[in-house]
C-alpha positions as CSV (number, residue, x, y, z in Angstrom):
1,X,0.2,-0.1,-0.5
2,X,0.8,3.3,-0.5
3,X,0.6,5.0,3.0
4,X,1.4,8.7,4.4
5,X,2.6,9.7,7.9
6,X,1.8,13.3,9.6
7,X,4.0,14.6,11.8
8,X,7.7,12.8,12.2
9,X,8.1,13.0,15.7
10,X,9.0,9.8,18.3
11,X,5.4,8.3,17.7
12,X,5.4,9.2,13.8
13,X,8.8,8.7,12.4
14,X,8.7,4.8,14.6
15,X,5.2,4.0,12.7
16,X,6.4,4.9,9.4
17,X,10.0,3.5,9.1
18,X,7.8,0.0,10.7
19,X,4.9,-0.1,8.2
20,X,8.1,0.4,5.5
21,X,9.4,-2.5,6.9
22,X,6.5,-4.6,6.7
23,X,6.9,-3.9,2.2
24,X,4.5,-0.5,1.7
25,X,5.9,2.9,0.2
26,X,5.4,5.7,3.3
27,X,5.9,9.3,2.8
28,X,6.5,11.3,5.9
29,X,5.4,14.8,6.6
30,X,6.1,16.8,8.9
31,X,7.0,21.0,9.3
32,X,10.3,20.7,10.6
33,X,12.5,21.3,8.1
34,X,15.8,20.0,9.5
35,X,14.0,16.7,11.4
36,X,13.2,16.5,7.8
37,X,16.4,16.1,6.4
38,X,17.6,14.0,9.2
39,X,15.3,11.7,8.4
40,X,16.2,12.0,4.5
41,X,19.2,10.9,5.6
42,X,18.7,7.5,7.7
43,X,19.1,9.5,10.5
44,X,17.5,9.1,13.6
45,X,16.5,12.6,15.3
46,X,15.8,10.8,18.5
47,X,17.6,7.7,20.1
48,X,15.9,4.8,21.0
49,X,16.9,1.6,20.2
50,X,16.6,-0.6,16.5
51,X,15.3,2.4,14.9
52,X,18.1,4.0,13.3
53,X,18.6,0.5,11.8
54,X,15.0,0.6,10.4
55,X,14.6,4.2,8.9
56,X,18.4,3.7,7.7
57,X,17.4,0.4,5.5
58,X,13.5,1.4,4.4
59,X,15.4,5.3,2.9
60,X,17.7,3.2,1.5
61,X,15.6,0.8,-0.6
62,X,13.6,3.8,-1.5
63,X,10.3,3.0,0.4
64,X,10.7,5.5,3.1
65,X,10.8,9.2,1.9
66,X,10.0,12.3,4.2
67,X,8.9,16.0,3.3
68,X,7.5,19.2,4.5
69,X,4.5,19.5,1.4
70,X,1.3,17.8,2.4
71,X,1.3,17.1,-1.3
72,X,3.1,14.2,-1.3
73,X,0.5,12.4,0.5
74,X,-2.1,12.3,-2.6
75,X,-2.6,8.9,-3.5
76,X,-2.4,7.2,-0.5
77,X,-4.7,4.5,0.7
78,X,-4.0,5.4,4.1
79,X,-2.8,8.6,5.7
80,X,-2.3,8.6,10.1
81,X,-1.4,11.4,11.8
82,X,0.8,11.1,14.6
83,X,1.4,14.3,16.1
84,X,1.6,15.2,19.3
85,X,-0.8,16.4,22.0
86,X,1.3,18.7,24.0
87,X,-0.4,19.6,27.7
88,X,-2.5,23.2,27.8
89,X,-1.9,25.5,30.2
90,X,-5.8,24.4,32.2
91,X,-4.0,20.4,31.9
92,X,-6.1,19.4,28.6
93,X,-4.5,18.2,25.7
94,X,-3.7,20.6,23.5
95,X,-5.4,20.1,19.7
96,X,-3.1,22.4,17.7
97,X,-1.0,20.3,16.2
98,X,-3.8,17.4,15.8
99,X,-6.3,20.5,14.1
100,X,-3.4,21.8,11.5
101,X,-2.7,17.6,10.2
102,X,-6.8,18.2,9.1
103,X,-6.2,21.2,7.9
104,X,-2.9,20.5,5.9
105,X,-4.5,16.7,4.9
106,X,-8.0,18.2,3.7
107,X,-6.6,19.5,-0.4
108,X,-4.8,16.1,-1.2
109,X,-7.4,13.1,0.3
110,X,-10.0,11.7,-1.8
111,X,-7.5,10.6,-4.4
112,X,-6.3,7.0,-4.0
113,X,-7.9,4.8,-7.0
114,X,-6.4,1.8,-5.4
115,X,-9.8,1.3,-2.8
116,X,-11.6,3.5,0.0
117,X,-9.0,5.8,1.5
118,X,-8.6,5.9,5.5
119,X,-7.4,8.6,8.1
120,X,-6.3,7.0,10.8
121,X,-5.6,8.6,13.6
122,X,-3.0,7.4,16.1
123,X,-2.4,10.5,18.3
124,X,-3.9,10.3,21.8
125,X,-6.7,12.6,21.9
126,X,-9.3,13.7,24.5
127,X,-12.4,11.2,23.6
128,X,-15.4,13.0,22.0
129,X,-12.5,14.0,19.0
130,X,-12.5,11.7,16.6
131,X,-16.0,11.9,15.1
132,X,-15.5,16.1,15.1
133,X,-12.4,15.2,12.6
134,X,-14.5,12.6,11.1
135,X,-17.6,15.4,10.2
136,X,-14.3,17.7,8.8
137,X,-13.0,14.7,6.5
138,X,-16.4,13.3,5.4
139,X,-17.0,15.8,2.8
140,X,-13.7,14.1,1.0
141,X,-15.3,10.5,0.9
142,X,-12.8,9.5,2.7
143,X,-13.7,7.3,6.1
144,X,-11.7,8.2,9.5
145,X,-10.5,5.2,11.9
146,X,-8.9,5.5,15.7
147,X,-6.2,3.1,16.0
148,X,-4.5,4.2,18.8
149,X,-0.4,2.9,19.5
150,X,0.3,1.5,22.7
151,X,4.8,2.0,22.5
152,X,6.8,1.8,24.9
153,X,9.7,4.1,24.6
154,X,12.5,1.8,24.6
155,X,10.2,-0.9,22.6
156,X,9.0,1.3,20.3
157,X,10.2,-0.7,17.1
158,X,9.1,-3.9,18.6
159,X,5.6,-2.7,19.6
160,X,5.1,-1.6,16.1
161,X,5.9,-5.1,14.1
162,X,5.2,-6.9,17.6
163,X,1.8,-5.8,19.6
164,X,0.3,-6.6,21.6
165,X,-3.0,-6.1,21.0
166,X,-4.4,-3.9,18.1
167,X,-7.5,-1.4,18.9
168,X,-9.6,-0.2,15.5
169,X,-12.1,2.7,16.8
170,X,-14.7,2.6,13.3
171,X,-17.6,4.9,12.2
172,X,-21.7,4.5,13.2
173,X,-21.6,3.6,9.1
174,X,-21.7,-0.6,8.7
175,X,-20.8,-0.4,5.3
176,X,-18.1,2.6,6.2
177,X,-16.5,0.5,8.7
178,X,-16.5,-2.6,6.8
179,X,-14.5,-0.8,4.0
180,X,-12.0,0.3,6.7
181,X,-11.7,-2.6,8.5
182,X,-11.1,-4.4,5.0
183,X,-8.0,-1.1,4.5
184,X,-6.5,-1.7,7.9
185,X,-6.5,-5.3,8.3
186,X,-4.6,-5.3,4.7
187,X,-1.9,-2.9,6.1
188,X,-2.1,-5.2,8.9
189,X,-1.6,-8.6,7.6
190,X,1.9,-9.6,8.4
191,X,0.7,-8.7,12.1
192,X,-2.3,-10.2,12.5
193,X,-1.2,-13.8,10.6
194,X,1.0,-13.8,13.4
195,X,-2.2,-13.9,16.0
196,X,-2.1,-10.3,17.8
197,X,-5.5,-9.5,19.3
198,X,-7.5,-7.1,17.1
199,X,-10.1,-5.1,18.9
200,X,-13.0,-3.9,17.1
201,X,-14.7,-1.0,18.3
202,X,-16.4,2.9,18.1
203,X,-14.5,6.2,18.0
204,X,-15.7,7.2,22.3
205,X,-14.3,3.5,23.4
206,X,-11.1,3.3,21.1
207,X,-10.2,6.7,21.8
208,X,-10.8,6.1,26.3
209,X,-8.3,2.4,25.3
210,X,-4.8,4.0,25.6
211,X,-5.1,6.8,28.3
212,X,-7.2,4.8,30.1
213,X,-4.6,2.2,30.1
214,X,-1.9,4.8,30.9
215,X,-4.2,6.4,34.0
216,X,-4.2,2.8,35.2
217,X,-0.3,2.4,34.6
218,X,0.5,5.9,37.2
219,X,-1.6,4.6,39.6
220,X,0.0,1.2,40.4
221,X,3.1,3.1,39.8
222,X,2.0,6.2,42.5
223,X,0.3,3.1,44.4
224,X,3.6,1.3,45.1
225,X,5.0,4.7,45.5
226,X,2.5,4.8,48.5
227,X,3.4,2.2,49.5
228,X,7.1,2.9,50.1
229,X,6.4,5.9,52.0
230,X,4.9,3.5,54.4
231,X,7.3,1.3,54.9
232,X,9.9,4.2,55.4
233,X,7.8,5.2,58.3
234,X,6.8,1.2,59.5
235,X,10.2,0.2,59.0
236,X,9.1,-1.7,56.2
237,X,10.8,-3.3,53.0
238,X,8.4,-2.2,49.7
239,X,11.0,-4.7,47.6
240,X,9.5,-7.5,49.6
241,X,6.1,-6.1,49.4
242,X,6.1,-6.0,46.1
243,X,7.2,-9.3,45.7
244,X,4.4,-10.6,48.0
245,X,1.3,-8.8,46.5
246,X,2.7,-9.4,42.8
247,X,2.5,-13.0,43.3
248,X,-1.4,-12.1,42.9
249,X,-2.6,-12.2,39.8
250,X,-5.3,-10.0,40.3
251,X,-2.1,-7.4,40.5
252,X,0.6,-8.8,38.5
253,X,4.8,-7.9,38.9
254,X,4.9,-5.5,36.8
255,X,5.2,-1.9,37.4
256,X,5.7,-2.9,41.0
257,X,9.0,-1.5,41.6
258,X,9.1,2.1,43.6
259,X,11.6,4.3,42.6
260,X,11.4,8.2,42.3
261,X,8.4,8.2,39.7
262,X,7.2,8.2,36.1
263,X,7.9,11.2,33.5
264,X,7.7,10.9,30.2
265,X,5.4,12.8,27.3
266,X,2.6,10.6,28.0
267,X,1.7,9.3,31.9
268,X,2.1,13.4,33.6
269,X,0.0,14.7,30.6
270,X,-2.2,12.1,30.3
271,X,-3.2,11.6,33.3
272,X,-4.6,15.3,33.7
273,X,-5.6,16.0,30.0
274,X,-7.9,13.0,31.3
275,X,-8.9,14.9,34.4
276,X,-9.4,17.8,32.2
277,X,-11.7,15.8,30.0
278,X,-14.3,14.5,32.5
279,X,-14.4,18.1,33.7
280,X,-15.6,18.9,30.8
281,X,-18.4,15.8,31.0
282,X,-19.2,17.0,34.1
283,X,-18.0,13.5,35.6
284,X,-14.8,14.7,37.6
285,X,-15.4,13.2,40.7
286,X,-14.5,9.8,39.1
287,X,-11.1,10.5,38.4
288,X,-10.9,13.0,41.4
289,X,-7.7,9.9,42.5
290,X,-5.8,10.8,39.2
291,X,-4.8,14.0,41.6
292,X,-3.8,12.0,44.1
293,X,-1.9,9.8,42.0
294,X,-0.1,13.3,40.2
295,X,1.2,14.1,44.5
296,X,2.0,10.9,45.1
297,X,4.9,11.4,41.6
298,X,5.6,14.5,42.9
299,X,6.5,14.0,47.2
300,X,8.2,10.6,45.8
301,X,10.5,13.1,44.5
302,X,10.9,15.6,47.5
303,X,11.4,12.1,49.5
304,X,15.0,12.1,48.0
305,X,16.0,15.5,49.3
306,X,14.7,15.0,52.9
307,X,17.0,11.5,52.7
308,X,20.1,13.1,51.7
309,X,19.3,16.0,54.1
310,X,19.4,12.9,56.7
311,X,23.2,11.8,55.4
312,X,24.4,14.4,55.1
313,X,22.9,17.4,56.8
314,X,20.2,19.7,56.6
315,X,22.8,22.3,54.8
316,X,23.6,20.9,51.2
317,X,25.5,23.9,50.3
318,X,28.9,23.8,48.9
319,X,27.8,19.1,48.6
320,X,28.7,17.7,45.0
321,X,25.5,15.7,43.8
322,X,26.1,13.2,41.5
323,X,22.6,12.2,39.7
324,X,23.2,9.3,37.7
325,X,20.7,9.8,34.8
326,X,19.0,12.7,33.0
327,X,16.3,10.5,30.8
328,X,13.1,9.4,32.5
329,X,13.6,6.0,31.8
330,X,16.7,4.2,30.7
331,X,16.8,3.3,26.7
332,X,15.5,6.7,25.6
333,X,17.0,10.4,25.4
334,X,13.3,11.8,26.2
335,X,13.6,14.0,29.3
336,X,10.3,15.7,29.7
337,X,8.8,15.5,33.0
338,X,12.0,14.0,33.6
339,X,12.0,12.8,38.0
340,X,16.2,12.6,37.5
341,X,16.6,16.2,36.1
342,X,14.1,17.1,39.0
343,X,15.7,16.2,41.4
344,X,19.2,17.5,39.6
345,X,17.2,21.0,39.7
346,X,16.2,20.6,43.2
347,X,19.7,19.9,44.7
348,X,20.8,23.4,43.2
349,X,18.1,25.0,44.3
350,X,19.7,24.2,47.5
351,X,23.1,25.2,46.8
352,X,24.4,22.0,45.9
353,X,27.1,21.7,43.1
354,X,25.2,18.9,40.6
355,X,26.7,16.8,37.8
356,X,24.2,14.9,35.8
357,X,25.1,12.2,33.3
358,X,23.4,9.9,31.5
359,X,24.7,8.0,28.3
360,X,21.8,8.9,25.7
361,X,21.1,12.6,27.2
362,X,24.2,14.1,28.2
363,X,25.2,14.8,25.1
364,X,21.8,17.1,24.1
365,X,22.7,18.7,28.1
366,X,26.2,19.5,27.2
367,X,24.4,21.7,24.1
368,X,22.4,23.8,26.3
369,X,23.3,27.2,27.7
370,X,22.5,28.2,30.9
371,X,21.9,24.8,32.8
372,X,22.6,24.7,36.7
373,X,24.2,21.9,37.1
374,X,27.1,20.0,35.1
375,X,27.3,17.8,32.6
376,X,29.9,14.8,32.3
377,X,30.6,12.6,29.7
378,X,31.6,9.7,31.3
379,X,30.9,7.7,34.9
380,X,33.8,8.1,36.2
381,X,34.0,12.3,35.3
382,X,30.5,12.5,37.7
383,X,31.7,10.2,40.4
384,X,34.7,12.1,40.6
385,X,34.8,13.8,44.4
386,X,30.9,13.4,44.9
387,X,29.6,13.5,48.2
388,X,26.7,11.8,47.6
389,X,25.5,9.5,44.7
390,X,21.4,9.2,43.4
391,X,20.2,6.7,41.0
392,X,17.9,9.2,39.0
393,X,17.6,7.0,35.2
394,X,18.4,2.7,35.9
395,X,20.5,2.5,32.6
396,X,22.7,-0.9,32.5
397,X,25.5,1.1,32.6
398,X,24.9,2.6,36.1
399,X,22.9,-1.0,37.6
400,X,26.0,-2.8,36.5
401,X,29.0,-0.6,37.5
402,X,31.4,-1.2,39.9
403,X,30.8,0.3,43.1
404,X,34.8,-0.7,44.1
405,X,35.9,1.5,41.3
406,X,33.3,4.4,42.7
407,X,34.2,3.6,45.9
408,X,37.7,4.8,44.8
409,X,36.3,8.0,42.9
410,X,33.8,9.7,45.3
411,X,35.0,12.2,47.9
412,X,31.9,10.2,51.1
413,X,30.0,7.0,49.8
414,X,26.8,7.5,50.1
415,X,24.6,6.6,47.6
416,X,20.5,6.7,47.4
417,X,18.9,4.8,44.9
418,X,16.0,6.2,43.4
419,X,14.9,3.3,41.4
420,X,15.9,0.9,44.0
421,X,17.7,-1.2,41.1
422,X,21.0,-1.0,42.5
423,X,22.4,-4.6,43.8
424,X,22.5,-2.8,47.3
425,X,24.6,-5.3,49.2
426,X,27.7,-4.9,46.4
427,X,27.4,-1.7,47.0
428,X,27.0,-1.7,51.8
429,X,30.4,-4.3,51.2
430,X,32.1,-0.7,49.2
431,X,31.3,0.8,52.4
432,X,28.7,2.7,50.8
433,X,25.8,4.2,53.1
434,X,23.3,2.6,50.8
435,X,19.3,4.2,50.9
436,X,16.7,3.1,48.5
437,X,12.7,4.1,48.3
438,X,10.7,2.1,51.0
439,X,13.4,-0.1,51.9
440,X,14.5,-0.5,55.4
């Protein structure tokens, strides 16, 4: 099939390259000329494992091109909307880029001669958006569907080509729905033939699937972090607690590792946008608990500073703090809402001397001017002379670093494991005072 993808940021670029990997001919459209230039050269504008290989392979094969010109989408059979929906000042999702994508597409829709033409939304939007957009697209004779993404940063290519489920949000018109479903089935045929679940539903439910999944995951993370605070107060161990409750099939083990909270471009903004939309629908009280989820996520970060003061003394002025991590999670350079950088800023505000190191994000930070903390290019440089080590992102390079070597570099042997990911006994054996999150 001929495919177009509007928006070539993290979601759109990965989806475009993955569709080309399935054998389709794909054009990606983005307003950022510099990004288009990089992608056209087979160079990834962001860090994501395996992405650049897939990108380069398909660009070189001629199946994947990028442009700033919307006219390039004319004649394609499926048009994906993969633009961002950032948080607005009110907390609601900002649909500026989604609306602009539709406006840019409209003059070029309805020109496919290979069969029914479909616009497929992948962006995370407030419930009710698809129905509104479908009315805008309808005069072109093109059917709108909602096909949400479920990508995990660090696993985005795998999650696109080998998803755990696919969701089709289809219109109420039975004929249009049947035609659109047939197009999507053909598009995703290798995935469907591999036996992956395909769930067919209406627009509204499809829109709710992604945002409700993110709200649930955020709730689970904040729950175990709240339990970590209880464990600290009661001198209990949250890792043993999580292991015990995680064996219950109704609960499960995943997302039950206490730490300094969630970040990134999805969970924080999505739970706020979900609350805002619920308020608009007149049922805001039904999601009132998400405000508490947000509060717990902030509180656990502040507790790290309290622990640092307990270990180093109330006055942190002049103390050298090495924050290991800047990205919100490992195998990514995404620093949006990063707990690690929030901590770096908090320590800086308390007049500590802070140095940050991240395997993927350090080069990006090094190019920024006016940062209140130092950027190190290696773990050794970050640890040299440190009074305190704080693990902010659980990169493998950090969790496997030799504690004995760290002991030789630091000024004081104190470590706060903000992700409960370090081998505690090994660090204690190297002479470190070890503090985790909710651990005895």
